[in-house]
C-alpha positions in Angstrom: 3.0 -4.2 1.0 6.7 -3.6 0.6 8.4 -1.1 2.9 10.1 1.5 0.8 12.8 4.0 1.7 11.4 6.4 -0.9 8.2 6.6 -3.0 8.3 9.2 -5.7 4.9 10.5 -7.0 5.3 11.3 -10.7 7.6 10.0 -13.3 8.4 13.3 -15.2 12.0 14.6 -15.5 12.1 15.4 -11.8 10.4 12.2 -10.6 12.2 9.6 -12.6 15.6 11.2 -12.1 14.9 11.4 -8.3 13.9 7.7 -8.3 17.0 6.6 -10.2 19.3 8.7 -8.0 17.6 7.3 -4.8 18.2 3.7 -6.1 21.8 4.5 -7.0 22.3 5.6 -3.4 21.1 2.3 -2.1 17.5 3.3 -1.2 14.6 0.9 -1.9 12.6 3.0 -4.3 9.2 3.0 -6.1 7.7 5.5 -8.5 4.0 6.2 -8.9 2.7 7.0 -12.4 -0.9 7.0 -13.7 -0.1 7.4 -17.4 0.4 4.3 -19.6 4.0 5.4 -20.2 6.7 7.0 -18.0 8.2 10.4 -18.5 5.4 12.8 -17.5 4.4 15.8 -19.6 7.9 16.4 -20.9 8.4 13.1 -22.7 4.8 12.4 -23.6 3.2 15.7 -24.6 5.8 18.4 -24.0 9.6 18.9 -24.6 10.3 15.8 -26.6 7.4 15.7 -29.1 7.6 19.5 -29.7 11.4 19.2 -30.5 10.6 16.4 -33.0 8.1 18.6 -34.8 10.5 21.6 -34.6 13.3 19.4 -36.2 11.1 18.1 -38.9 9.6 21.5 -39.8 13.1 23.1 -39.8 14.3 20.5 -42.4 11.4 21.5 -44.6 12.3 25.2 -44.2 15.9 24.4 -45.2 14.8 22.5 -48.2 12.5 25.3 -49.3 14.8 28.2 -48.7 18.5 27.1 -48.6 19.0 23.8 -50.5 19.1 25.5 -53.9 21.7 28.0 -52.8 24.0 25.0 -52.0 23.4 23.4 -55.4 20.9 20.9 -54.1 18.3 21.2 -56.9 14.9 19.7 -57.1 11.4 20.1 -55.8 11.1 20.7 -52.1 9.4 17.8 -50.2 5.7 17.8 -49.6 4.4 17.3 -46.1 2.9 14.0 -45.1 1.4 15.2 -41.8 0.3 11.7 -40.7 3.8 10.4 -41.2 5.3 13.4 -39.4 3.0 12.7 -36.4 4.1 9.0 -36.6 7.7 10.1 -36.5 7.0 12.2 -33.4 5.2 9.3 -31.7 8.1 7.0 -32.4 10.5 9.5 -30.8 8.2 9.6 -27.7 8.1 5.8 -27.6 11.9 5.4 -27.7 12.3 7.8 -24.8 9.6 6.4 -22.6 10.7 2.9 -23.1 14.2 4.1 -22.2 13.0 5.1 -18.8 11.3 1.8 -18.3 14.6 0.1 -19.0 16.4 2.4 -16.5 13.8 1.6 -13.8 14.3 -2.2 -14.3 18.1 -1.7 -14.4 18.0 0.2 -11.1 15.3 -2.1 -9.5 12.7 0.6 -9.1 9.2 -0.5 -8.7 6.6 1.2 -10.9 3.4 1.6 -9.0 0.9 2.0 -11.8 -2.0 4.4 -11.0 -2.7 7.8 -9.5 -1.2 8.4 -6.1 -2.4 10.1 -3.0 -0.9 10.6 0.5 -3.5 9.6 3.2 -0.9 10.2 6.0 2.8 10.8 6.4 4.7 7.7 5.5 1.8 6.3 3.4 1.1 6.4 -0.3 -2.2 5.1 -1.7 -2.3 3.8 -5.3 -5.7 2.4 -6.3 -6.8 0.3 -3.3 -3.3 -0.5 -2.1 -1.5 1.6 0.6 2.3 1.5 0.5 4.6 2.4 3.4 7.5 4.8 2.7 10.0 6.4 5.1 10.2 9.3 2.6 7.9 10.6 -0.1 8.9 12.9 -2.9 6.1 14.8 -4.7 7.0 15.4 -8.3 3.5 15.8 -9.7 4.5 18.5 -12.2 2.2 21.0 -13.8 -0.7 21.4 -16.2 -1.5 24.0 -18.9 -3.3 27.0 -17.5 -6.0 29.0 -19.3 -7.7 32.3 -19.1 -11.1 32.8 -17.4 -14.0 32.0 -19.6 -12.0 30.1 -22.3 -13.1 26.5 -22.8 -10.5 24.1 -23.9 -11.7 21.3 -26.2 -8.3 20.2 -27.5 -9.8 20.3 -31.0 -10.3 23.9 -32.0 -9.3 25.6 -28.8 -6.2 23.7 -27.7 -3.3 23.6 -25.2 0.1 22.4 -26.2 -1.2 18.9 -25.8 -3.8 19.3 -28.5 -1.5 21.3 -30.7 0.9 18.3 -30.9 -1.8 16.0 -32.4 -4.0 18.1 -34.6 -5.7 15.9 -37.3 -4.6 18.4 -40.0 -2.4 21.4 -40.5 -4.7 24.5 -40.0 -4.8 27.4 -42.5 -4.8 29.9 -39.6 -3.8 29.6 -36.0 -4.0 32.2 -33.2 -1.6 31.7 -30.4 -2.6 33.4 -27.1 0.7 34.1 -25.2 4.1 35.0 -26.6 6.1 32.8 -24.3 8.3 29.7 -25.0 5.5 27.2 -25.7 3.5 29.5 -27.9 6.5 30.6 -30.0 7.9 27.1 -30.5 4.6 25.6 -31.6 3.7 28.7 -33.6 7.1 28.3 -35.4 6.3 24.7 -36.2 3.0 25.5 -37.9 4.3 28.6 -39.6 6.9 26.5 -41.3 4.3 24.1 -42.4 2.3 26.8 -44.1 -0.1 28.0 -41.4 -0.8 31.7 -41.0 0.2 32.3 -37.4 -0.8 35.3 -35.3 0.4 35.7 -31.7 -1.6 37.8 -29.2 0.3 38.9 -26.1 -1.0 40.8 -23.0 2.4 42.5 -22.4 4.1 44.9 -24.8 7.0 42.5 -25.5 7.4 38.9 -26.3 9.1 36.3 -24.0 8.5 38.1 -20.7 11.5 38.4 -18.4 14.1 37.9 -21.2 16.9 40.4 -21.9 15.4 43.4 -23.7 17.8 43.4 -26.6 17.2 39.8 -27.3 13.4 40.3 -27.2 13.6 42.9 -29.9 15.9 40.9 -32.2 13.9 37.7 -31.6 10.6 39.4 -32.6 12.1 40.9 -35.8 13.4 37.5 -36.8 10.1 35.7 -36.2 8.2 38.4 -38.1 10.7 37.9 -41.0 9.7 34.2 -40.9 6.0 35.1 -41.2 4.7 35.2 -37.7 2.5 38.2 -36.9 2.2 39.8 -33.4 -0.5 41.8 -31.6 1.0 43.0 -28.4 -0.5 44.8 -25.4 -3.8 43.0 -26.0 -6.1 41.5 -23.4 -8.1 38.5 -24.6 -11.7 38.8 -23.7 -13.2 35.6 -25.0 -12.8 32.7 -27.4 -15.9 31.4 -29.1 -15.6 28.1 -30.9 -18.1 26.4 -33.2 -18.3 24.5 -36.5 -14.6 24.0 -36.6 -13.7 27.7 -36.3 -13.0 30.1 -33.5 -13.3 33.8 -32.9 -10.9 35.5 -30.5 -12.0 38.9 -29.1 -9.5 41.1 -27.4 -9.0 44.7 -26.2 -5.9 46.8 -26.9 -4.6 48.1 -23.6 -3.4 51.4 -25.0 -6.9 52.6 -26.0 -9.3 50.0 -24.7 -10.5 49.4 -28.3 -12.1 46.0 -29.0 -11.2 43.8 -31.9 -11.8 40.2 -33.0 -9.9 37.7 -35.1 -11.0 34.3 -36.7 -8.9 31.2 -36.9 -9.2 27.4 -37.5 -7.3 26.7 -34.3 -6.6 28.7 -31.2 -3.6 27.7 -29.1 -3.8 28.8 -25.5 -0.2 29.2 -24.3 -0.6 31.3 -21.2 1.7 29.3 -19.0 1.4 26.4 -16.6 0.3 25.8 -13.0 1.2 23.2 -10.4 -0.7 20.0 -10.6 -1.5 18.8 -7.1 -5.1 17.7 -7.4 -6.0 14.5 -5.6 -2.8 14.2 -3.6 -4.6 15.0 -0.3 -2.3 17.9 0.6 -5.0 19.9 2.4 -5.8 17.1 4.8 -2.1 16.6 5.5 -1.8 20.3 6.4 1.0 20.8 3.8 1.7 24.5 3.4 0.9 26.0 -0.1 1.7 29.4 -1.6 -1.0 31.7 -3.0 0.0 30.5 -6.5 -0.8 26.9 -5.6 2.8 25.8 -5.2 4.0 23.5 -2.4 6.2 25.3 0.0 9.5 23.7 0.9 12.6 24.5 2.9 16.2 24.7 1.6 16.3 20.9 1.4 13.1 20.5 -0.5 11.2 19.2 2.5 7.7 20.4 3.2 6.4 21.3 6.7 5.5 17.7 7.1 8.6 15.7 8.0 9.5 13.0 5.5 7.5 14.6 2.6 9.5 16.4 0.0 8.5 18.2 -3.2 10.5 19.1 -6.4 10.0 20.4 -9.9 7.0 22.4 -11.3 4.9 21.9 -8.2 7.2 24.1 -6.1 8.6 27.6 -6.6 11.0 28.5 -9.4 11.2 28.2 -13.2 9.1 25.4 -14.7 11.9 23.7 -16.5 12.6 20.0 -16.9 16.3 20.4 -16.1 15.6 22.4 -12.9 13.3 19.5 -11.8 16.1 17.0 -12.7 18.6 19.0 -10.6 16.2 19.1 -7.7 15.4 15.4 -8.0 19.1 14.4 -7.7 19.7 16.9 -4.9 16.6 15.8 -2.9 17.7 12.1 -3.3 21.1 13.0 -1.9 19.6 14.8 1.1 17.4 11.8 1.9 20.5 9.6 1.7 22.3 11.8 4.1 24.5 13.6 1.6 24.6 17.3 0.7 22.3 18.1 -2.2 23.2 21.1 -4.3 21.2 23.2 -6.8 22.7 26.6 -7.9 19.5 28.5 -8.9 21.6 31.3 -10.2 22.9 29.1 -13.0 19.9 27.5 -14.6 19.8 28.0 -18.3 16.6 28.7 -20.3 16.3 27.8 -24.0 13.7 28.4 -26.7 14.1 25.9 -29.6 13.0 28.0 -32.5 15.3 28.9 -35.3 17.4 30.7 -34.4 17.5 29.3 -30.9 17.5 31.6 -27.9 19.3 30.8 -24.6 20.0 32.6 -21.4 21.6 32.1 -18.0 22.1 34.4 -15.0 20.9 38.0 -14.9 19.6 40.3 -17.7 20.9 43.8 -18.4 17.6 45.2 -17.1 18.1 43.3 -13.8 21.6 44.5 -13.3 20.5 48.1 -14.0 17.7 47.8 -11.5 20.1 46.4 -8.9 22.6 49.3 -9.5 25.4 46.8 -10.5 28.5 48.2 -12.1 28.7 45.9 -15.2 30.1 45.8 -18.7 28.8 44.2 -21.9 30.6 42.0 -24.5 28.8 41.3 -27.7 29.6 39.5 -30.9 27.3 39.0 -33.9 27.1 35.7 -35.7 27.6 37.7 -38.9 31.3 37.6 -37.9 31.3 33.8 -37.5 32.5 31.8 -40.5 30.6 28.6 -39.7 27.4 30.5 -39.2 27.7 32.3 -42.5 28.4 29.0 -44.3 25.3 27.4 -42.8 22.9 30.3 -43.5 22.6 30.8 -39.7 24.3 34.2 -39.2 21.3 35.9 -37.5 21.7 36.8 -33.9 24.5 37.4 -31.4 26.2 36.4 -28.1 26.0 38.8 -25.2 28.0 38.4 -22.0 27.5 40.5 -19.0 30.4 40.8 -16.5 31.2 42.7 -13.4 33.1 45.9 -14.3 35.4 45.6 -11.4 36.1 41.9 -11.0 35.3 40.7 -14.6 33.2 37.9 -13.1 30.5 36.7 -15.5 27.0 37.7 -14.2 24.9 36.5 -17.1 24.8 35.6 -20.8 22.2 35.8 -23.6 22.5 34.1 -27.0 20.2 34.3 -30.0 21.6 32.3 -32.9 22.5 28.8 -34.1 22.8 26.1 -31.4 22.3 28.7 -28.7 20.9 26.0 -26.4 24.2 24.1 -26.6 26.5 27.1 -26.6 25.0 28.5 -23.3 26.5 25.6 -21.3 30.1 26.7 -21.7 29.0 29.9 -19.9 27.0 27.9 -17.3 30.2 25.9 -16.4 32.2 29.1 -16.3 29.7 30.8 -14.0 29.5 27.7 -11.7 33.2 28.0 -11.2 33.1 31.8 -10.7 35.1 32.4 -13.9 35.8 35.8 -15.4 35.1 36.8 -19.0 38.9 36.8 -19.5 39.0 33.1 -18.5 36.6 32.4 -21.4 38.6 34.7 -23.7 41.9 32.9 -23.0 40.4 29.5 -23.7 41.3 28.1 -27.1 38.2 27.4 -29.2 38.2 25.2 -32.3 37.8 26.8 -35.7 35.4 26.9 -37.4 32.7 26.4 -34.8 29.7 28.4 -33.5 31.4 28.4 -30.1 34.0 30.9 -31.3 31.2 33.5 -31.1 31.2 32.9 -27.3 34.9 33.5 -27.1 34.6 36.7 -29.2 31.9 38.0 -26.9 34.2 37.3 -23.9 37.0 39.2 -25.7 34.6 42.1 -26.3 34.4 42.3 -22.5 38.1 43.3 -22.6 40.1 45.0 -25.3 37.6 44.0 -28.0 36.6 41.1 -30.3 39.0 40.1 -33.1 36.5 39.4 -35.9 34.3 42.5 -35.6 
């Protein structure tokens, strides 16, 4: 067997990026992947296919609601669900083949099969045992469920099953008002499904800025999604192509039930480390099943590292990518860097929602002296022209130093707009620095500048 400098276990965003960076740094690298295609959950059954369906369903929404206003007359298109799924699969194929090309370009060996670590410096794939000076575990995560709920990926589904339903359901119940549930709920709502979201907490999108939460829920309700909040799901009974969800309202302990064609269980994800042999190696784990690492992503076993969803922190593809690059650089003797205070989060509904840094609630709890600059997209000319004027930009800055502490955007292209603020925060910029930077007109990004101006003497167009 070949002697490798690094073997990466898992080819998701963390794993394949780590492998490519290792190879770029001159390390002989292999990547273990048991799927038929590279890319992990994100490219195969997560981020990419869900964005394809979000894009397709948004085009339908625009045709049904806004085309006529612009003088584009005619019947709105009908939905060919089989073709929409084929489009989604084609997008997946283009992306996974792209990673295969990058592996060949960078001379990375793909060890096909499921990997385990029988000892430090050894990776077993099938019957073959490979030697590696360093091992990076990038095994990702899997959908988690609730006790007593049986997933069949037909009637009771995770995000994986929701991406390949044989037909568009008449009614869908989504358990969990987080990112995955709201994105996929939006897809089916636009396609004509009655969508009801059940959430244990009293607000949607837990951990998000409170003002954004309220605005976001109102806009989703306006689009047709229904919400039952403060509800603890007791059971899901499936049979004969239908399902019944039973839940208790936390405020009065009253029990209710609801029927649907499909139930989407979107109650989060958990680290996937089964079969790696971590117990036998003595690798330390947290109570939540995460692999414990030090500041350089190394476990308590020398030469074995871990990144991405299987360690602590937000389960985000771009967080895993950053850790993959940084971990590779540490192994190569360089200084790897991840600024965990500047990792953006995005929800790809319409409008999009994006955030970075601290929320107003966190600043209040910490006793920080802060100020708020807000600007509504109603004051943005481009947004109004594009029927996308719902939402706002909110910048939080230190009251004494004017340094940006966080930002929250709900509105058009929020997931792209947030990065201007990420760069500013990475460089320790003030709100005034953003306000003094010329922004092209007419663009959505002007709303960011206006919010920065609002941190000072005030926005111009509001």
